[in-house]
Structure formats: structure tokens, C-alpha cells
C-alpha positions as CSV (number, residue, x, y, z in Angstrom):
1,M,26.0,30.2,-32.9
2,K,22.8,28.1,-32.6
3,L,25.0,25.1,-31.0
4,S,26.4,27.5,-28.7
5,L,23.1,28.7,-27.5
6,I,22.1,25.1,-27.3
7,S,25.3,24.2,-25.1
8,I,24.8,27.3,-22.9
9,G,21.2,26.3,-22.4
10,L,22.1,22.7,-21.4
11,C,24.5,23.7,-19.6
12,A,22.0,25.9,-17.2
13,V,19.7,22.9,-17.2
14,A,22.4,20.7,-16.2
15,G,23.4,23.3,-13.2
16,V,19.6,23.2,-12.0
17,L,19.4,19.5,-12.2
18,A,22.5,19.2,-9.9
19,Q,21.6,22.0,-7.7
20,S,18.0,20.4,-7.1
21,G,20.1,16.9,-6.2
22,N,22.4,18.7,-4.0
23,E,19.3,20.2,-2.1
24,L,17.7,16.8,-2.1
25,G,20.7,15.5,-0.4
26,D,20.3,18.2,2.1
27,I,17.0,17.2,2.7
28,F,17.7,13.8,3.1
29,N,20.2,14.4,5.5
30,G,18.1,17.0,7.4
31,I,14.8,14.9,8.0
32,R,14.4,13.3,11.0
33,S,14.3,9.6,10.7
34,H,14.0,6.6,12.9
35,P,15.9,3.4,13.0
36,D,12.8,1.1,12.6
37,G,10.9,3.6,10.2
38,L,11.7,4.9,6.8
39,V,11.0,7.8,4.4
40,K,8.4,7.7,1.7
41,A,7.7,10.3,-1.0
42,G,3.9,10.4,-1.5
43,E,2.0,11.2,-4.5
44,D,1.0,14.3,-3.2
45,G,4.9,15.6,-3.3
46,I,5.4,15.3,0.6
47,L,8.3,13.3,1.8
48,R,7.1,11.5,5.2
49,S,9.7,10.1,7.5
50,F,7.7,7.3,9.4
51,D,8.5,5.8,12.6
52,G,8.4,1.9,13.0
53,E,4.8,2.1,13.8
54,G,3.9,3.7,10.7
55,R,3.4,7.4,12.4
56,V,4.7,10.3,10.7
57,I,7.4,11.9,12.3
58,D,8.7,14.6,10.1
59,F,8.0,15.8,6.5
60,V,9.3,18.3,3.6
61,R,7.5,19.8,1.0
62,L,9.3,18.8,-2.4
63,D,9.3,20.8,-5.5
64,S,9.0,19.6,-8.9
65,G,13.0,19.6,-9.5
66,H,13.2,17.8,-6.1
67,L,10.6,15.3,-7.4
68,M,12.2,14.7,-10.8
69,T,15.5,14.1,-9.2
70,L,14.4,11.3,-6.5
71,A,12.5,9.6,-9.6
72,G,15.9,9.3,-11.1
73,L,17.0,7.6,-8.0
74,F,14.5,4.6,-8.2
75,G,16.1,4.1,-11.5
76,G,13.7,1.4,-13.4
77,Q,10.6,3.4,-12.5
78,K,11.7,6.9,-13.1
79,K,9.2,7.3,-16.0
80,E,6.1,6.3,-13.6
81,L,7.2,8.2,-10.9
82,I,7.5,11.4,-13.6
83,N,4.2,10.7,-14.4
84,I,2.7,10.6,-10.9
85,W,4.4,13.5,-10.1
86,Q,4.8,15.9,-13.1
87,N,1.4,17.9,-11.8
88,V,2.1,17.7,-8.0
89,N,2.0,20.9,-5.8
90,S,2.9,20.2,-2.4
91,S,2.3,23.5,-1.5
92,E,-1.5,22.4,-1.5
93,V,-1.5,19.8,1.0
94,T,-2.8,20.6,4.3
95,E,-1.0,20.1,7.6
96,D,-4.1,17.8,8.3
97,Q,-3.1,15.6,5.2
98,I,0.6,15.6,6.0
99,W,0.2,14.2,9.6
100,S,-2.4,11.8,8.9
101,P,-2.2,10.7,5.2
102,P,-4.5,8.4,3.4
103,S,-3.6,4.9,3.8
104,N,-2.4,4.6,0.3
105,M,0.6,7.1,1.3
106,L,1.5,4.8,4.4
107,P,4.7,2.9,4.0
108,A,3.8,-0.7,2.8
109,K,5.0,-3.1,5.0
110,S,8.1,-5.6,4.4
111,S,7.2,-9.0,4.5
112,D,10.4,-10.2,5.4
113,P,13.1,-7.9,7.2
114,E,16.0,-10.2,5.9
115,Q,15.0,-10.4,2.5
116,T,18.6,-8.9,1.8
117,P,21.1,-10.3,4.0
118,V,23.9,-8.1,5.5
119,H,27.3,-9.3,5.4
120,Q,30.2,-8.0,7.3
121,N,32.3,-7.2,4.2
122,D,29.2,-6.5,1.8
123,L,29.4,-2.4,2.7
124,R,28.4,-0.7,-0.4
125,A,29.2,2.6,-2.1
126,E,26.8,5.1,-2.0
127,R,26.0,4.6,-5.6
128,D,24.9,1.0,-5.3
129,C,22.7,1.5,-2.1
130,P,19.7,1.4,-4.1
131,E,20.5,-2.4,-5.0
132,Y,19.4,-3.2,-1.4
133,H,15.6,-3.9,-0.3
134,C,15.1,-2.7,3.0
135,P,12.8,-2.9,5.6
136,N,13.9,0.2,7.7
137,T,16.7,2.8,7.9
138,A,18.7,0.8,10.6
139,Y,19.0,-1.7,8.0
140,C,20.3,0.6,5.4
141,R,22.8,2.2,8.1
142,R,24.1,-1.4,8.9
143,V,25.4,-1.6,4.9
144,G,26.8,1.7,4.7
145,C,23.7,3.7,3.3
146,M,21.6,6.6,4.5
147,L,18.1,6.1,4.7
148,C,15.3,3.2,3.7
149,A,13.0,5.2,1.1
150,Q,9.9,4.0,-0.6
151,P,8.6,5.6,-3.8
152,P,4.7,6.0,-4.2
153,Y,3.0,2.7,-5.0
154,V,4.1,1.6,-8.3
155,P,2.9,-1.9,-9.0
156,S,6.1,-3.2,-10.5
157,Y,7.9,-1.5,-7.6
158,A,6.5,-1.5,-4.4
159,Q,9.7,-2.5,-2.4
160,S,11.6,0.0,-0.5
161,H,15.2,0.9,-1.3
162,C,18.0,2.2,0.7
163,L,19.6,5.6,-0.5
164,G,22.9,6.9,-0.2
165,I,22.8,10.7,-0.7
166,E,25.2,12.9,1.1
């Protein structure tokens, strides 16, 4: 009996995580993006879309489910990102803070836009997109991915990566 209750509980949790993942895909599909820009999830739980000049052009307030799902997309730094986002409440962030974020929430500039060369025969499956380091969204689209995304600054993981959420 206890085992069936645990199984039901795990299925319920898996359903919630899958639902958050699907919603996150809808969010990435819906956020306005710029070919020379990227999206960045800030330490404040706000997903901001930046143009090529570093100006915010769109945003979404992420909930804890979205943030935990997003942490999983950045693989090797999942634990650090969960620690950053575990007590974040994006509803407390003001409009001014959203549109004029502090410098630590601005996207880090790529030092070399050609750090991962694109080859015609090198289009990736969606699941492989995070293997690509990217300078901007246009780069990710050339390799068959959706967006260039950057997590909050984590010392060991300061680079942007392509995401292929559908």
C-alpha cells in the first residue's frame, strides 16, 4: 500500500515537472527575441530578452517550477543554479528593475563570436543544442536551435548556450 502511494506521488511530481517544462517551452517560443541578442534568466527570476546592444526588449516572470526546469537545461551547473533560484520570487521585481537591470544581470559579452564554427552538415538535434556556446540567437538558429540563453553568472559556467526547446 505504501509503495503504491509513493508511486502515485512520484507520478504526480513527474506530471508537474513535465507541465513546467512544457510551459517553459511555450515561454521560450513566445518571448520576443533579436537575432543579435540573447535571453538571460536573472538571479531575480526574470527571463529577459536582450537585443544586440544589451537593451531589454521583452521579459517573462518565471515561477519556481520554470526556474528548476531551466536549471536542468544548463546541465553541469544545475546544483548551483538551484541554489541561486531556490527562494526567488519574480513577482517582487519592479518594472524599473526589469527594464533597467543592474549590471550583474546584463548579458556577458562573448569574447569570440566564432568560438564554435558552424558547418553545413553540423545541424544538431534539439537535445544537443546546449553543446553549442553562442554569441547570439542568430548563431543558434543557424545550427538548428531556437535561442541563445545565458544563466545567471556562475563562475564556472559564464558562457551562453543554445537551447532547442520546442
